[in-house]
PDB file of N, CA, C and O in Angstrom:
ATOM      1  N   UNK A   1      -3.639  18.032 -14.448  1.00  0.00           N
ATOM      2  CA  UNK A   1      -3.596  19.469 -14.260  1.00  0.00           C
ATOM      3  C   UNK A   1      -3.591  20.200 -15.591  1.00  0.00           C
ATOM      4  O   UNK A   1      -3.931  21.381 -15.647  1.00  0.00           O
ATOM      5  N   UNK A   2      -3.213  19.521 -16.657  1.00  0.00           N
ATOM      6  CA  UNK A   2      -3.164  20.181 -17.958  1.00  0.00           C
ATOM      7  C   UNK A   2      -4.476  20.068 -18.724  1.00  0.00           C
ATOM      8  O   UNK A   2      -4.651  20.740 -19.741  1.00  0.00           O
ATOM      9  N   UNK A   3      -5.397  19.236 -18.259  1.00  0.00           N
ATOM     10  CA  UNK A   3      -6.690  19.123 -18.918  1.00  0.00           C
ATOM     11  C   UNK A   3      -7.414  20.454 -18.768  1.00  0.00           C
ATOM     12  O   UNK A   3      -7.500  20.960 -17.649  1.00  0.00           O
ATOM     13  N   UNK A   4      -7.941  21.049 -19.840  1.00  0.00           N
ATOM     14  CA  UNK A   4      -8.459  22.424 -19.795  1.00  0.00           C
ATOM     15  C   UNK A   4      -9.440  22.723 -18.655  1.00  0.00           C
ATOM     16  O   UNK A   4      -9.288  23.740 -17.978  1.00  0.00           O
ATOM     17  N   UNK A   5     -10.429  21.874 -18.430  1.00  0.00           N
ATOM     18  CA  UNK A   5     -11.409  22.181 -17.381  1.00  0.00           C
ATOM     19  C   UNK A   5     -10.792  22.081 -15.985  1.00  0.00           C
ATOM     20  O   UNK A   5     -11.185  22.817 -15.080  1.00  0.00           O
ATOM     21  N   UNK A   6      -9.841  21.187 -15.809  1.00  0.00           N
ATOM     22  CA  UNK A   6      -9.163  21.066 -14.519  1.00  0.00           C
ATOM     23  C   UNK A   6      -8.245  22.264 -14.309  1.00  0.00           C
ATOM     24  O   UNK A   6      -8.221  22.839 -13.221  1.00  0.00           O
ATOM     25  N   UNK A   7      -7.496  22.644 -15.329  1.00  0.00           N
ATOM     26  CA  UNK A   7      -6.608  23.802 -15.227  1.00  0.00           C
ATOM     27  C   UNK A   7      -7.394  25.070 -14.894  1.00  0.00           C
ATOM     28  O   UNK A   7      -6.957  25.880 -14.077  1.00  0.00           O
ATOM     29  N   UNK A   8      -8.547  25.236 -15.525  1.00  0.00           N
ATOM     30  CA  UNK A   8      -9.381  26.400 -15.249  1.00  0.00           C
ATOM     31  C   UNK A   8      -9.873  26.390 -13.798  1.00  0.00           C
ATOM     32  O   UNK A   8      -9.814  27.411 -13.113  1.00  0.00           O
ATOM     33  N   UNK A   9     -10.354  25.241 -13.339  1.00  0.00           N
ATOM     34  CA  UNK A   9     -10.841  25.139 -11.963  1.00  0.00           C
ATOM     35  C   UNK A   9      -9.719  25.404 -10.963  1.00  0.00           C
ATOM     36  O   UNK A   9      -9.952  26.030  -9.929  1.00  0.00           O
ATOM     37  N   UNK A  10      -8.506  24.934 -11.256  1.00  0.00           N
ATOM     38  CA  UNK A  10      -7.362  25.228 -10.387  1.00  0.00           C
ATOM     39  C   UNK A  10      -7.063  26.719 -10.365  1.00  0.00           C
ATOM     40  O   UNK A  10      -6.842  27.294  -9.299  1.00  0.00           O
ATOM     41  N   UNK A  11      -7.054  27.347 -11.539  1.00  0.00           N
ATOM     42  CA  UNK A  11      -6.797  28.785 -11.629  1.00  0.00           C
ATOM     43  C   UNK A  11      -7.817  29.600 -10.856  1.00  0.00           C
ATOM     44  O   UNK A  11      -7.491  30.652 -10.305  1.00  0.00           O
ATOM     45  N   UNK A  12      -9.050  29.119 -10.813  1.00  0.00           N
ATOM     46  CA  UNK A  12     -10.138  29.826 -10.134  1.00  0.00           C
ATOM     47  C   UNK A  12     -10.304  29.376  -8.678  1.00  0.00           C
ATOM     48  O   UNK A  12     -11.250  29.783  -8.003  1.00  0.00           O
ATOM     49  N   UNK A  13      -9.392  28.546  -8.204  1.00  0.00           N
ATOM     50  CA  UNK A  13      -9.441  28.032  -6.827  1.00  0.00           C
ATOM     51  C   UNK A  13     -10.753  27.328  -6.501  1.00  0.00           C
ATOM     52  O   UNK A  13     -11.244  27.406  -5.375  1.00  0.00           O
ATOM     53  N   UNK A  14     -11.318  26.642  -7.492  1.00  0.00           N
ATOM     54  CA  UNK A  14     -12.549  25.895  -7.272  1.00  0.00           C
ATOM     55  C   UNK A  14     -12.285  24.430  -6.968  1.00  0.00           C
ATOM     56  O   UNK A  14     -13.199  23.690  -6.605  1.00  0.00           O
ATOM     57  N   UNK A  15     -11.050  24.016  -7.113  1.00  0.00           N
ATOM     58  CA  UNK A  15     -10.693  22.618  -6.870  1.00  0.00           C
ATOM     59  C   UNK A  15      -9.232  22.551  -6.445  1.00  0.00           C
ATOM     60  O   UNK A  15      -8.415  23.367  -6.871  1.00  0.00           O
ATOM     61  N   UNK A  16      -8.912  21.578  -5.608  1.00  0.00           N
ATOM     62  CA  UNK A  16      -7.519  21.275  -5.290  1.00  0.00           C
ATOM     63  C   UNK A  16      -7.285  19.810  -5.642  1.00  0.00           C
ATOM     64  O   UNK A  16      -8.214  19.003  -5.623  1.00  0.00           O
ATOM     65  N   UNK A  17      -6.074  19.482  -5.954  1.00  0.00           N
ATOM     66  CA  UNK A  17      -5.714  18.119  -6.305  1.00  0.00           C
ATOM     67  C   UNK A  17      -4.780  17.552  -5.250  1.00  0.00           C
ATOM     68  O   UNK A  17      -3.963  18.268  -4.671  1.00  0.00           O
ATOM     69  N   UNK A  18      -4.912  16.273  -5.014  1.00  0.00           N
ATOM     70  CA  UNK A  18      -3.940  15.570  -4.190  1.00  0.00           C
ATOM     71  C   UNK A  18      -3.747  14.187  -4.770  1.00  0.00           C
ATOM     72  O   UNK A  18      -4.616  13.666  -5.469  1.00  0.00           O
ATOM     73  N   UNK A  19      -2.616  13.604  -4.477  1.00  0.00           N
ATOM     74  CA  UNK A  19      -2.311  12.304  -5.052  1.00  0.00           C
ATOM     75  C   UNK A  19      -1.986  11.271  -3.989  1.00  0.00           C
ATOM     76  O   UNK A  19      -1.331  11.568  -2.991  1.00  0.00           O
ATOM     77  N   UNK A  20      -2.451  10.066  -4.220  1.00  0.00           N
ATOM     78  CA  UNK A  20      -2.122   8.929  -3.366  1.00  0.00           C
ATOM     79  C   UNK A  20      -1.600   7.808  -4.228  1.00  0.00           C
ATOM     80  O   UNK A  20      -2.025   7.632  -5.369  1.00  0.00           O
ATOM     81  N   UNK A  21      -0.675   7.051  -3.674  1.00  0.00           N
ATOM     82  CA  UNK A  21      -0.205   5.813  -4.287  1.00  0.00           C
ATOM     83  C   UNK A  21      -0.503   4.703  -3.287  1.00  0.00           C
ATOM     84  O   UNK A  21      -0.039   4.734  -2.147  1.00  0.00           O
ATOM     85  N   UNK A  22      -1.287   3.719  -3.733  1.00  0.00           N
ATOM     86  CA  UNK A  22      -1.683   2.606  -2.871  1.00  0.00           C
ATOM     87  C   UNK A  22      -0.903   1.364  -3.265  1.00  0.00           C
ATOM     88  O   UNK A  22      -0.927   0.954  -4.426  1.00  0.00           O
ATOM     89  N   UNK A  23      -0.208   0.759  -2.299  1.00  0.00           N
ATOM     90  CA  UNK A  23       0.528  -0.481  -2.534  1.00  0.00           C
ATOM     91  C   UNK A  23      -0.378  -1.644  -2.149  1.00  0.00           C
ATOM     92  O   UNK A  23      -0.618  -1.882  -0.965  1.00  0.00           O
ATOM     93  N   UNK A  24      -0.877  -2.362  -3.135  1.00  0.00           N
ATOM     94  CA  UNK A  24      -1.825  -3.446  -2.887  1.00  0.00           C
ATOM     95  C   UNK A  24      -1.213  -4.527  -1.991  1.00  0.00           C
ATOM     96  O   UNK A  24      -1.887  -5.052  -1.104  1.00  0.00           O
ATOM     97  N   UNK A  25       0.041  -4.854  -2.218  1.00  0.00           N
ATOM     98  CA  UNK A  25       0.682  -5.927  -1.463  1.00  0.00           C
ATOM     99  C   UNK A  25       0.785  -5.618   0.024  1.00  0.00           C
ATOM    100  O   UNK A  25       0.524  -6.485   0.858  1.00  0.00           O
ATOM    101  N   UNK A  26       1.167  -4.378   0.365  1.00  0.00           N
ATOM    102  CA  UNK A  26       1.379  -4.028   1.770  1.00  0.00           C
ATOM    103  C   UNK A  26       0.210  -3.279   2.387  1.00  0.00           C
ATOM    104  O   UNK A  26       0.077  -3.228   3.610  1.00  0.00           O
ATOM    105  N   UNK A  27      -0.632  -2.702   1.553  1.00  0.00           N
ATOM    106  CA  UNK A  27      -1.743  -1.903   2.047  1.00  0.00           C
ATOM    107  C   UNK A  27      -1.335  -0.498   2.454  1.00  0.00           C
ATOM    108  O   UNK A  27      -2.149   0.251   2.995  1.00  0.00           O
ATOM    109  N   UNK A  28      -0.092  -0.134   2.200  1.00  0.00           N
ATOM    110  CA  UNK A  28       0.363   1.208   2.579  1.00  0.00           C
ATOM    111  C   UNK A  28      -0.080   2.235   1.542  1.00  0.00           C
ATOM    112  O   UNK A  28      -0.281   1.916   0.371  1.00  0.00           O
ATOM    113  N   UNK A  29      -0.225   3.467   2.000  1.00  0.00           N
ATOM    114  CA  UNK A  29      -0.611   4.576   1.133  1.00  0.00           C
ATOM    115  C   UNK A  29       0.425   5.676   1.285  1.00  0.00           C
ATOM    116  O   UNK A  29       0.745   6.099   2.396  1.00  0.00           O
ATOM    117  N   UNK A  30       0.944   6.132   0.155  1.00  0.00           N
ATOM    118  CA  UNK A  30       1.808   7.315   0.148  1.00  0.00           C
ATOM    119  C   UNK A  30       0.990   8.470  -0.399  1.00  0.00           C
ATOM    120  O   UNK A  30       0.174   8.295  -1.303  1.00  0.00           O
ATOM    121  N   UNK A  31       1.216   9.644   0.153  1.00  0.00           N
ATOM    122  CA  UNK A  31       0.490  10.841  -0.259  1.00  0.00           C
ATOM    123  C   UNK A  31       1.461  11.888  -0.783  1.00  0.00           C
ATOM    124  O   UNK A  31       2.610  11.962  -0.346  1.00  0.00           O
ATOM    125  N   UNK A  32       0.992  12.687  -1.715  1.00  0.00           N
ATOM    126  CA  UNK A  32       1.832  13.729  -2.289  1.00  0.00           C
ATOM    127  C   UNK A  32       1.969  14.898  -1.337  1.00  0.00           C
ATOM    128  O   UNK A  32       0.974  15.470  -0.892  1.00  0.00           O
ATOM    129  N   UNK A  33       3.200  15.249  -1.027  1.00  0.00           N
ATOM    130  CA  UNK A  33       3.492  16.468  -0.292  1.00  0.00           C
ATOM    131  C   UNK A  33       3.583  17.569  -1.342  1.00  0.00           C
ATOM    132  O   UNK A  33       4.563  17.641  -2.084  1.00  0.00           O
ATOM    133  N   UNK A  34       2.571  18.421  -1.405  1.00  0.00           N
ATOM    134  CA  UNK A  34       2.521  19.455  -2.422  1.00  0.00           C
ATOM    135  C   UNK A  34       3.654  20.455  -2.343  1.00  0.00           C
ATOM    136  O   UNK A  34       3.990  21.089  -3.343  1.00  0.00           O
ATOM    137  N   UNK A  35       4.246  20.606  -1.175  1.00  0.00           N
ATOM    138  CA  UNK A  35       5.346  21.547  -1.026  1.00  0.00           C
ATOM    139  C   UNK A  35       6.643  21.059  -1.634  1.00  0.00           C
ATOM    140  O   UNK A  35       7.434  21.852  -2.144  1.00  0.00           O
ATOM    141  N   UNK A  36       6.866  19.744  -1.581  1.00  0.00           N
ATOM    142  CA  UNK A  36       8.118  19.186  -2.090  1.00  0.00           C
ATOM    143  C   UNK A  36       7.934  18.437  -3.401  1.00  0.00           C
ATOM    144  O   UNK A  36       8.903  18.211  -4.125  1.00  0.00           O
ATOM    145  N   UNK A  37       6.696  18.049  -3.716  1.00  0.00           N
ATOM    146  CA  UNK A  37       6.449  17.249  -4.907  1.00  0.00           C
ATOM    147  C   UNK A  37       6.839  15.792  -4.734  1.00  0.00           C
ATOM    148  O   UNK A  37       6.920  15.050  -5.713  1.00  0.00           O
ATOM    149  N   UNK A  38       7.082  15.373  -3.494  1.00  0.00           N
ATOM    150  CA  UNK A  38       7.479  13.990  -3.207  1.00  0.00           C
ATOM    151  C   UNK A  38       6.334  13.249  -2.511  1.00  0.00           C
ATOM    152  O   UNK A  38       5.516  13.840  -1.806  1.00  0.00           O
ATOM    153  N   UNK A  39       6.311  11.935  -2.737  1.00  0.00           N
ATOM    154  CA  UNK A  39       5.341  11.100  -2.045  1.00  0.00           C
ATOM    155  C   UNK A  39       5.928  10.634  -0.719  1.00  0.00           C
ATOM    156  O   UNK A  39       7.085  10.222  -0.646  1.00  0.00           O
ATOM    157  N   UNK A  40       5.100  10.709   0.340  1.00  0.00           N
ATOM    158  CA  UNK A  40       5.514  10.345   1.688  1.00  0.00           C
ATOM    159  C   UNK A  40       4.456   9.432   2.298  1.00  0.00           C
ATOM    160  O   UNK A  40       3.301   9.464   1.873  1.00  0.00           O
ATOM    161  N   UNK A  41       4.831   8.611   3.298  1.00  0.00           N
ATOM    162  CA  UNK A  41       3.850   7.710   3.908  1.00  0.00           C
ATOM    163  C   UNK A  41       2.705   8.481   4.577  1.00  0.00           C
ATOM    164  O   UNK A  41       2.945   9.345   5.420  1.00  0.00           O
ATOM    165  N   UNK A  42       1.480   8.171   4.204  1.00  0.00           N
ATOM    166  CA  UNK A  42       0.320   8.832   4.787  1.00  0.00           C
ATOM    167  C   UNK A  42       0.203   8.526   6.272  1.00  0.00           C
ATOM    168  O   UNK A  42      -0.171   9.399   7.055  1.00  0.00           O
ATOM    169  N   UNK A  43       0.518   7.292   6.674  1.00  0.00           N
ATOM    170  CA  UNK A  43       0.396   6.898   8.081  1.00  0.00           C
ATOM    171  C   UNK A  43       1.244   7.779   8.998  1.00  0.00           C
ATOM    172  O   UNK A  43       0.861   8.035  10.139  1.00  0.00           O
ATOM    173  N   UNK A  44       2.386   8.241   8.507  1.00  0.00           N
ATOM    174  CA  UNK A  44       3.288   9.079   9.298  1.00  0.00           C
ATOM    175  C   UNK A  44       3.016  10.577   9.125  1.00  0.00           C
ATOM    176  O   UNK A  44       3.558  11.397   9.866  1.00  0.00           O
ATOM    177  N   UNK A  45       2.180  10.931   8.150  1.00  0.00           N
ATOM    178  CA  UNK A  45       1.965  12.336   7.801  1.00  0.00           C
ATOM    179  C   UNK A  45       0.501  12.619   7.485  1.00  0.00           C
ATOM    180  O   UNK A  45       0.195  13.051   6.373  1.00  0.00           O
ATOM    181  N   UNK A  46      -0.411  12.390   8.424  1.00  0.00           N
ATOM    182  CA  UNK A  46      -1.846  12.567   8.124  1.00  0.00           C
ATOM    183  C   UNK A  46      -2.224  14.000   7.775  1.00  0.00           C
ATOM    184  O   UNK A  46      -3.283  14.229   7.190  1.00  0.00           O
ATOM    185  N   UNK A  47      -1.388  14.963   8.120  1.00  0.00           N
ATOM    186  CA  UNK A  47      -1.681  16.362   7.795  1.00  0.00           C
ATOM    187  C   UNK A  47      -1.636  16.623   6.297  1.00  0.00           C
ATOM    188  O   UNK A  47      -2.093  17.673   5.845  1.00  0.00           O
ATOM    189  N   UNK A  48      -1.094  15.692   5.515  1.00  0.00           N
ATOM    190  CA  UNK A  48      -0.988  15.865   4.068  1.00  0.00           C
ATOM    191  C   UNK A  48      -2.097  15.172   3.300  1.00  0.00           C
ATOM    192  O   UNK A  48      -1.922  14.861   2.122  1.00  0.00           O
ATOM    193  N   UNK A  49      -3.235  14.920   3.935  1.00  0.00           N
ATOM    194  CA  UNK A  49      -4.291  14.161   3.273  1.00  0.00           C
ATOM    195  C   UNK A  49      -4.873  14.863   2.067  1.00  0.00           C
ATOM    196  O   UNK A  49      -5.403  14.183   1.188  1.00  0.00           O
ATOM    197  N   UNK A  50      -4.810  16.167   1.969  1.00  0.00           N
ATOM    198  CA  UNK A  50      -5.377  16.868   0.817  1.00  0.00           C
ATOM    199  C   UNK A  50      -4.538  18.083   0.460  1.00  0.00           C
ATOM    200  O   UNK A  50      -5.069  19.173   0.250  1.00  0.00           O
ATOM    201  N   UNK A  51      -3.245  17.896   0.391  1.00  0.00           N
ATOM    202  CA  UNK A  51      -2.357  18.985   0.059  1.00  0.00           C
ATOM    203  C   UNK A  51      -2.455  19.307  -1.428  1.00  0.00           C
ATOM    204  O   UNK A  51      -2.326  18.404  -2.254  1.00  0.00           O
ATOM    205  N   UNK A  52      -2.676  20.549  -1.785  1.00  0.00           N
ATOM    206  CA  UNK A  52      -2.737  20.903  -3.216  1.00  0.00           C
ATOM    207  C   UNK A  52      -1.429  20.565  -3.912  1.00  0.00           C
ATOM    208  O   UNK A  52      -0.346  20.707  -3.344  1.00  0.00           O
ATOM    209  N   UNK A  53      -1.552  20.118  -5.142  1.00  0.00           N
ATOM    210  CA  UNK A  53      -0.369  19.808  -5.943  1.00  0.00           C
ATOM    211  C   UNK A  53       0.345  21.083  -6.350  1.00  0.00           C
ATOM    212  O   UNK A  53      -0.263  22.152  -6.403  1.00  0.00           O
ATOM    213  N   UNK A  54       1.622  20.974  -6.636  1.00  0.00           N
ATOM    214  CA  UNK A  54       2.396  22.114  -7.107  1.00  0.00           C
ATOM    215  C   UNK A  54       1.922  22.547  -8.474  1.00  0.00           C
ATOM    216  O   UNK A  54       1.630  21.710  -9.328  1.00  0.00           O
ATOM    217  N   UNK A  55       1.845  23.825  -8.685  1.00  0.00           N
ATOM    218  CA  UNK A  55       1.475  24.338 -10.003  1.00  0.00           C
ATOM    219  C   UNK A  55       2.547  23.956 -11.002  1.00  0.00           C
ATOM    220  O   UNK A  55       3.740  24.120 -10.748  1.00  0.00           O
ATOM    221  N   UNK A  56       2.109  23.446 -12.139  1.00  0.00           N
ATOM    222  CA  UNK A  56       3.035  23.065 -13.195  1.00  0.00           C
ATOM    223  C   UNK A  56       3.524  21.638 -13.097  1.00  0.00           C
ATOM    224  O   UNK A  56       4.232  21.181 -13.994  1.00  0.00           O
ATOM    225  N   UNK A  57       3.172  20.907 -12.034  1.00  0.00           N
ATOM    226  CA  UNK A  57       3.550  19.501 -11.932  1.00  0.00           C
ATOM    227  C   UNK A  57       2.679  18.647 -12.822  1.00  0.00           C
ATOM    228  O   UNK A  57       1.506  18.965 -13.016  1.00  0.00           O
ATOM    229  N   UNK A  58       3.199  17.606 -13.351  1.00  0.00           N
ATOM    230  CA  UNK A  58       2.389  16.666 -14.145  1.00  0.00           C
ATOM    231  C   UNK A  58       1.402  15.966 -13.235  1.00  0.00           C
ATOM    232  O   UNK A  58       1.747  15.546 -12.130  1.00  0.00           O
ATOM    233  N   UNK A  59       0.182  15.846 -13.702  1.00  0.00           N
ATOM    234  CA  UNK A  59      -0.846  15.186 -12.895  1.00  0.00           C
ATOM    235  C   UNK A  59      -0.829  13.703 -13.134  1.00  0.00           C
ATOM    236  O   UNK A  59      -1.624  12.973 -12.544  1.00  0.00           O
TER     237      UNK A  59
END
């Protein structure tokens, strides 16, 4: 989010960011809940598949 071209695109609403953490051993995926800044299981929360990241959070 701090990279200049990404920050500009975020400011101009031309891009949204979302984060996933993939556990190779279990095959589970956690997704970033942009409202809380916490990672949650994607399988239990499919509505968070592309939640924008919080402004000012480290990417």
